[in-house]
C-alpha positions in Angstrom: 416.3 64.6 -75.7 413.2 62.5 -76.2 415.2 59.5 -74.9 416.4 61.4 -71.8 412.9 62.6 -71.1 411.6 59.1 -71.5 414.2 57.8 -69.0 413.3 60.6 -66.5 409.6 59.8 -66.8 410.4 56.1 -66.3 412.5 56.8 -63.2 409.7 59.0 -61.8 407.2 56.2 -62.4 409.5 53.7 -60.8 410.0 56.0 -57.8 406.2 56.5 -57.5 405.7 52.7 -57.7 408.3 52.1 -55.0 406.6 54.8 -52.8 403.3 53.2 -53.4 404.6 49.7 -52.4 406.3 51.2 -49.3 403.1 52.9 -48.3 401.0 49.8 -48.7 403.6 47.8 -46.7 403.6 50.4 -43.9 399.8 50.3 -43.8 399.8 46.5 -43.7 402.3 46.5 -40.8 400.2 49.1 -39.0 397.1 46.9 -39.4 398.9 43.8 -38.3 400.2 45.6 -35.2 396.6 46.8 -34.4 395.2 43.3 -34.7 398.1 41.8 -32.7 397.4 44.3 -29.9 393.7 43.4 -29.9 394.5 39.7 -29.8 397.0 40.1 -27.0 394.5 42.0 -24.9 392.1 39.0 -25.4 394.6 36.2 -24.6 397.2 37.6 -22.2 394.7 38.0 -19.3 393.8 34.3 -19.6 397.5 33.3 -19.8 398.3 35.4 -16.7 395.3 33.9 -14.7 396.2 30.4 -15.7 399.9 30.9 -14.7 398.9 32.4 -11.4 396.6 29.4 -10.7 399.2 26.9 -11.8 401.9 28.2 -9.5 399.5 28.6 -6.5 396.4 26.5 -5.9 396.0 24.4 -9.1 399.3 22.7 -10.0 399.3 21.1 -13.5 401.7 18.9 -15.3 404.6 20.6 -17.2 403.7 19.0 -20.5 400.2 20.3 -20.4 401.4 23.8 -19.4 403.9 23.8 -22.3 401.1 22.7 -24.7 398.9 25.5 -23.4 401.6 28.1 -23.9 402.4 26.9 -27.5 398.7 26.7 -28.2 398.4 30.3 -27.0 401.1 31.5 -29.4 399.4 29.8 -32.3 396.0 31.2 -31.2 397.5 34.8 -31.0 399.1 34.6 -34.4 396.0 32.9 -35.9 393.6 35.5 -34.5 395.8 38.3 -35.7 395.8 37.1 -39.3 392.2 36.0 -39.1 390.7 39.3 -37.9 392.9 41.2 -40.5 391.7 38.9 -43.2 388.0 39.3 -42.2 388.4 43.1 -42.3 390.0 42.9 -45.8 387.6 40.4 -47.3 384.4 39.6 -45.4 383.4 43.2 -44.4 383.6 44.7 -48.0 381.9 41.6 -49.4 379.1 42.0 -46.8 378.5 45.7 -47.5 378.6 45.2 -51.2 376.3 42.3 -51.3 373.8 44.1 -48.9 373.7 47.2 -51.0 373.5 45.3 -54.3 370.7 43.1 -52.9 368.4 46.0 -51.9 369.2 47.9 -55.1 367.9 45.0 -57.3 364.5 45.4 -55.5 363.7 41.8 -56.3 362.5 40.2 -53.1 363.0 36.6 -54.1 366.6 37.3 -55.0 367.2 39.1 -51.7 365.8 36.2 -49.8 367.8 33.6 -51.7 371.1 35.5 -51.3 370.5 36.2 -47.6 369.9 32.5 -46.9 373.0 31.4 -48.9 375.2 34.0 -47.3 374.1 33.1 -43.7 374.5 29.4 -44.4 378.0 29.5 -46.0 379.5 32.1 -43.6 378.3 30.1 -40.5 380.0 26.9 -41.8 383.3 28.8 -41.6 382.7 30.1 -38.1 385.6 28.9 -35.9 383.6 29.0 -32.7 381.0 26.6 -34.1 383.8 24.2 -35.2 385.1 24.2 -31.7 381.7 23.5 -30.1 380.9 20.8 -32.6 384.1 19.0 -31.6 382.9 18.9 -28.0 379.2 17.9 -28.4 378.8 14.1 -27.8 377.2 11.6 -30.2 376.1 14.2 -32.8 378.4 14.1 -35.8 380.2 17.4 -36.3 378.8 18.0 -39.8 375.2 17.2 -38.8 375.4 19.9 -36.1 377.2 22.4 -38.2 374.8 22.1 -41.2 371.7 22.3 -38.9 373.1 25.5 -37.2 374.1 27.0 -40.6 370.5 26.4 -41.9 369.1 28.1 -38.8 371.4 31.2 -39.3 370.4 31.3 -43.0 366.7 31.3 -42.3 366.9 33.9 -39.6 369.1 36.2 -41.7 366.2 36.1 -44.2 363.9 37.0 -41.3 366.2 39.9 -40.3 366.2 41.2 -43.9 362.4 41.1 -44.0 362.2 42.9 -40.7 364.4 45.7 -42.1 362.4 46.0 -45.3 359.0 45.9 -43.7 359.9 47.9 -40.5 358.8 45.2 -38.1 359.6 46.0 -34.5 362.5 43.9 -33.2 361.1 43.5 -29.6 357.9 42.0 -30.9 359.7 39.5 -33.1 362.0 38.4 -30.3 359.1 37.9 -27.9 357.3 35.6 -30.4 360.5 33.7 -31.2 361.6 33.1 -27.6 358.1 31.8 -26.8 358.6 29.3 -29.6 362.2 28.5 -28.3 361.0 27.7 -24.8 358.0 25.7 -26.0 360.4 23.5 -28.1 362.9 23.3 -25.2 360.3 21.7 -23.0 359.6 19.1 -25.7 363.3 18.4 -26.5 365.4 15.8 -24.8 367.4 17.2 -21.8 370.7 16.3 -23.4 370.1 18.8 -26.2 368.8 21.9 -24.4 372.1 23.4 -23.1 373.8 22.5 -26.3 371.1 24.3 -28.3 371.4 27.5 -26.2 375.2 27.3 -26.6 374.9 27.0 -30.3 373.1 30.3 -30.4 376.0 32.0 -28.6 378.9 30.5 -30.6 377.4 31.0 -34.0 377.8 34.8 -33.9 381.6 34.9 -33.6 384.5 36.7 -35.4 383.6 35.4 -38.8 379.9 35.9 -38.8 379.5 39.2 -36.8 381.6 41.5 -39.2 379.8 39.9 -42.2 376.3 40.1 -40.8 376.7 43.7 -39.4 378.3 44.9 -42.7 375.3 43.3 -44.5 372.9 45.2 -42.3 374.8 48.5 -42.8 374.8 47.9 -46.5 371.0 47.3 -46.5 370.1 50.3 -44.2 372.4 52.6 -46.1 370.0 52.9 -49.0 367.1 53.8 -46.6 366.6 57.4 -45.7 363.9 57.1 -43.0 364.5 57.8 -39.3 364.5 54.1 -38.3 367.2 53.1 -40.7 369.9 53.6 -38.0 368.0 51.5 -35.4 367.4 48.7 -37.9 371.0 48.4 -38.9 371.4 46.5 -35.6 369.4 43.4 -34.7 370.7 41.1 -37.4 373.1 39.4 -35.0 370.3 39.1 -32.4 367.9 37.2 -34.8 370.8 35.2 -36.2 371.5 33.9 -32.7 367.9 32.6 -32.3 368.1 30.5 -35.5 370.7 28.0 -34.2 368.8 27.5 -30.9 365.6 26.6 -32.8 367.4 24.5 -35.4 369.2 22.4 -32.8 366.0 21.9 -30.8 364.2 20.8 -34.0 367.2 18.5 -34.7 366.8 17.0 -31.2 363.2 16.0 -32.0 364.1 14.2 -35.3 367.7 13.0 -34.6 368.0 10.3 -31.9 371.7 9.4 -31.2 372.4 6.0 -29.7 374.1 7.6 -26.7 374.6 11.1 -25.5 377.2 10.2 -23.0 380.2 12.5 -23.0 383.7 11.1 -23.4 386.3 13.5 -22.0 389.2 14.6 -24.2 392.5 12.8 -23.6 394.9 14.9 -21.7 398.2 14.8 -23.7 401.1 13.0 -22.1 404.2 15.0 -23.2 407.7 13.9 -22.1 409.9 16.3 -24.2 409.8 19.2 -26.7 409.9 16.9 -29.7 406.7 15.1 -28.6 405.1 18.5 -27.9 405.7 19.7 -31.5 404.7 16.3 -32.9 401.3 16.6 -31.3 400.7 20.0 -33.0 402.2 18.9 -36.3 400.0 15.9 -36.6 396.8 17.9 -36.2 397.8 20.8 -38.6 397.0 19.0 -41.9 393.5 18.0 -40.6 392.6 21.6 -39.9 394.0 22.7 -43.2 391.7 20.3 -45.0 388.7 21.3 -42.8 389.2 25.0 -43.4 389.6 24.5 -47.1 386.2 22.9 -47.3 384.7 25.6 -45.0 386.0 28.6 -46.9 385.4 27.2 -50.4 381.6 28.0 -50.5 382.3 31.6 -49.6 384.9 32.0 -52.3 382.7 30.3 -54.9 379.7 32.5 -53.9 381.8 35.7 -54.2 383.2 34.7 -57.6 379.7 34.1 -59.0 378.5 37.3 -57.4 381.3 39.3 -59.0 380.8 37.7 -62.5 377.1 38.6 -62.4 377.1 42.1 -60.9 380.7 43.2 -61.5 380.7 45.6 -58.5 384.3 45.3 -57.4 387.2 47.0 -59.1 390.5 45.1 -59.8 392.3 46.7 -56.8 389.5 45.7 -54.4 389.5 42.2 -55.8 393.2 41.8 -55.1 392.6 43.1 -51.6 389.8 40.6 -51.0 391.9 37.8 -52.4 394.8 38.6 -50.0 392.3 38.9 -47.2 390.9 35.4 -47.9 394.5 34.0 -47.7 395.0 35.7 -44.3 391.6 34.4 -43.1 392.5 30.8 -44.1 395.9 30.9 -42.5 394.5 32.5 -39.4 391.7 29.9 -39.0 394.1 27.0 -39.4 396.5 28.3 -36.8 393.7 29.3 -34.4 391.9 25.9 -34.5 395.2 24.0 -34.1 396.3 26.1 -31.1 392.9 25.9 -29.5 392.1 22.2 -29.9 395.6 20.9 -29.1 396.8 23.3 -26.5 394.1 25.5 -25.0 391.2 23.1 -24.5 393.1 20.3 -22.7 394.6 22.8 -20.4 391.3 24.4 -19.6 389.7 21.0 -19.0 392.6 19.9 -16.7 392.6 23.2 -14.8 388.8 22.8 -14.1 389.4 19.3 -12.8 392.2 20.4 -10.4 390.2 23.3 -9.1 387.1 21.3 -8.5 389.1 18.6 -6.7 390.2 21.3 -4.3 388.7 21.0 -0.8 387.4 24.6 -1.3 385.4 23.9 -4.5 383.5 27.2 -4.2 386.7 29.0 -5.3 385.8 28.1 -8.9 382.9 30.7 -8.8 385.0 33.8 -8.2 387.8 32.5 -10.5 385.2 32.0 -13.3 383.9 35.5 -12.7 387.4 37.0 -13.0 388.1 35.1 -16.2 384.8 36.2 -17.6 385.4 39.9 -16.8 388.7 39.9 -18.7 387.7 37.6 -21.6 384.9 39.7 -22.9 386.8 43.0 -22.7 388.7 42.1 -25.8 386.8 39.5 -27.8 387.5 40.2 -31.5 383.8 40.4 -32.4 383.2 42.8 -29.4 385.8 45.2 -30.9 383.8 45.2 -34.1 380.5 45.8 -32.4 381.6 48.5 -30.0 383.4 50.5 -32.8 380.4 50.3 -35.1 378.0 51.2 -32.2 380.1 54.3 -31.4 380.3 55.3 -35.1 376.7 54.8 -35.9 375.4 56.6 -32.8 377.9 59.4 -33.3 379.5 58.8 -29.9 376.2 58.8 -27.9 377.0 55.3 -26.8 380.7 55.1 -26.1 382.7 51.9 -26.6 384.0 52.3 -23.0 380.5 52.2 -21.5 379.6 49.2 -23.8 382.7 47.3 -22.7 382.1 47.9 -19.0 378.5 46.8 -19.3 379.5 43.7 -21.2 382.3 42.8 -18.7 380.0 43.1 -15.7 377.3 41.0 -17.4 379.7 38.2 -18.4 381.4 38.1 -15.0 377.9 37.6 -13.4 377.0 34.9 -16.0 380.2 33.0 -15.4 379.6 33.0 -11.6 376.1 31.6 -12.2 377.4 29.0 -14.7 380.0 27.8 -12.2 377.2 27.5 -9.6 375.3 25.3 -12.1 378.4 23.1 -12.5 378.7 22.6 -8.7 375.0 22.1 -8.0 373.5 20.7 -11.1 370.6 23.3 -11.2 368.7 23.1 -14.5 369.6 25.8 -17.0 365.8 26.7 -17.2 366.1 28.3 -13.8 368.5 30.9 -15.3 367.5 31.3 -18.9 363.7 31.7 -18.5 363.9 34.5 -15.9 366.9 36.1 -17.7 365.2 36.2 -21.1 361.9 37.3 -19.5 363.6 40.3 -17.9 365.5 41.1 -21.1 362.3 41.1 -23.1 360.4 43.1 -20.5 363.2 45.8 -20.5 362.8 46.1 -24.3 359.5 48.0 -23.7 361.1 50.7 -21.5 364.4 51.5 -23.4 365.1 53.2 -26.7 364.8 50.7 -29.6 368.4 51.0 -30.6 369.5 49.9 -27.2 367.4 46.8 -27.4 368.8 45.9 -30.8 372.4 46.5 -29.6 371.8 44.5 -26.4 370.6 41.4 -28.3 373.4 41.8 -30.8 375.9 42.0 -27.8 374.6 38.7 -26.4 375.8 36.8 -29.5 379.0 38.8 -29.8 380.1 38.4 -26.2 380.3 34.6 -26.4 383.3 34.5 -28.7 386.3 32.2 -29.3 387.7 32.5 -25.8 384.4 31.3 -24.3 384.1 28.3 -26.5 387.8 27.3 -26.3 388.6 27.9 -22.7 385.6 28.4 -20.5 383.5 25.5 -21.8 386.4 22.9 -21.4 387.1 24.5 -18.0 383.4 23.9 -16.9 383.6 20.4 -18.3 386.7 19.6 -16.3 385.1 20.9 -13.1 382.0 18.9 -13.9 384.0 15.6 -14.2 385.6 16.2 -10.8 382.3 16.9 -8.9 380.7 13.9 -10.7 378.0 16.0 -12.5 376.4 15.4 -15.8 378.6 17.2 -18.4 375.9 17.4 -21.1 373.3 19.0 -18.9 375.5 20.9 -16.3 378.7 22.0 -18.1 377.1 22.8 -21.5 375.2 26.1 -21.1 378.2 28.2 -20.2 378.1 29.9 -23.6 374.4 30.4 -23.3 374.8 32.1 -19.9 377.5 34.4 -21.3 375.2 35.3 -24.3 372.2 36.0 -22.0 373.5 38.5 -19.4 374.6 41.3 -21.8 370.9 41.5 -23.0 370.1 42.8 -19.5 373.2 44.9 -18.7 373.2 46.8 -22.0 369.5 47.5 -21.8 370.0 48.8 -18.2 372.6 51.1 -19.7 370.0 52.2 -22.2 367.5 52.8 -19.3 370.0 54.9 -17.4 370.7 56.9 -20.7 367.0 57.4 -21.2 366.4 58.6 -17.6 369.4 60.9 -17.8 368.2 62.4 -21.1 364.7 63.1 -19.6 366.2 64.6 -16.5 368.4 66.9 -18.7 365.5 67.9 -20.8 363.4 68.8 -17.7 366.4 70.8 -16.3 366.8 72.7 -19.7 363.0 73.4 -19.8 362.9 74.6 -16.2 366.0 76.8 -16.8 364.3 78.3 -19.9 361.1 79.0 -18.0 363.1 80.6 -15.1 365.0 82.8 -17.6 361.7 83.8 -19.3 360.1 84.7 -16.0 363.0 87.0 -15.1 362.6 89.1 -18.3 361.1 92.6 -17.8 357.6 93.1 -19.3 358.8 95.4 -22.1 361.3 92.8 -23.3 358.5 90.1 -23.3 356.3 92.4 -25.4 359.2 92.9 -27.9 359.6 89.1 -28.0 
């Protein structure tokens, strides 16, 4: 009897174990499907627009088109695994570290951890890697390390702002005055690159981590401003790279800042096509190993000291890291080998067209669709809707961002065609954004400046920047001063459109309050005198 009972118990445990495995597998498939849908929404509009252009007004070589399509497949698969991996690893690490830091109540430790976190997460940011590849004369690692230091310092500034209840708008005004003062002193070849660096730094790796860190820190605060202060970390982290690259320009003097266009691949058959991708794959595997290693080492040390994570969560984070690594490798290979050359070539062909102005509406259409499904935008809009309890809907956020980015792409293409200095756009744009911050609710200002960094995601750096560069080559412009700045323009306009959304929300709220008050007064006046006495 005991033996039979033992066997039955064992069978029940095996059955429960299989059910548990099946449940986890089903959840993983569901998550993968969700991430695939998000990525397809981001990439398919671009593929559709490119194909329409290729078969109508902008013919391109079959080899380049095939490389673009294969690159798109790798990009889709890579972003799917990457965003899933970030959800499984970076987000829980960020929340745990943020909560743990504030619970220690040791300011020096909080400052040190914030800087280290900002630095090492930025090094792994795929958007920054893509930008560094395209910046002339500055070695990739020099640019990446200076930008990472800027993010680290300003993540510390964000932490201190949250702890000491410093108003975000006041900090941003002071910082952007410093930014523009340095920009007037910096060499012209660095200015557009510096503003672009501020946009690309806050991408799909950095945004979930930084926002989770902010939520973890604000979670232990019970005051009424805690919710507002959970936003704004991305905004300040976007200023850091701009300042660090401008400072770099004052101390680092390259021999030449002349841009050398990427070679357009000459592909004669499918074997050559695959060979081009296969040759690049090991290089990106090595790069991403070096990039992710600091994060892994930091987390191991953190876990050994604080022991916050349970075994099950540690396994989940480990699996998430593997997904993140695989996704980054596939993403960067697809982008650098397939997407960027196609964007560059397409820009050249369109700008060679007798009707060059057509590049402005095409850029606006691409911008409208790109931002609607940037991976980091999904993260931001969901968190905004959750934290504001649905007051600010993800639909309203997405529409505001799309309109803003469409306008910014139109202006960026005008810059490419005319060579107008970026100062004529960014100075009035940021002045208007900072002025609006005094008239809208604080939470809208924080969300708007966060949205600026988030909107300029992987698709902007990998397709629109090369697209602008190709067009600039055809019209004979200066690529470093005219084409660079596209990311900066994309990062700027959401600051205005989201705050206008906040202004509309504020005016509607006041109007509803007045209507409610007038209705209450009218009802009161209609009451008989005896009822008023009873009241």
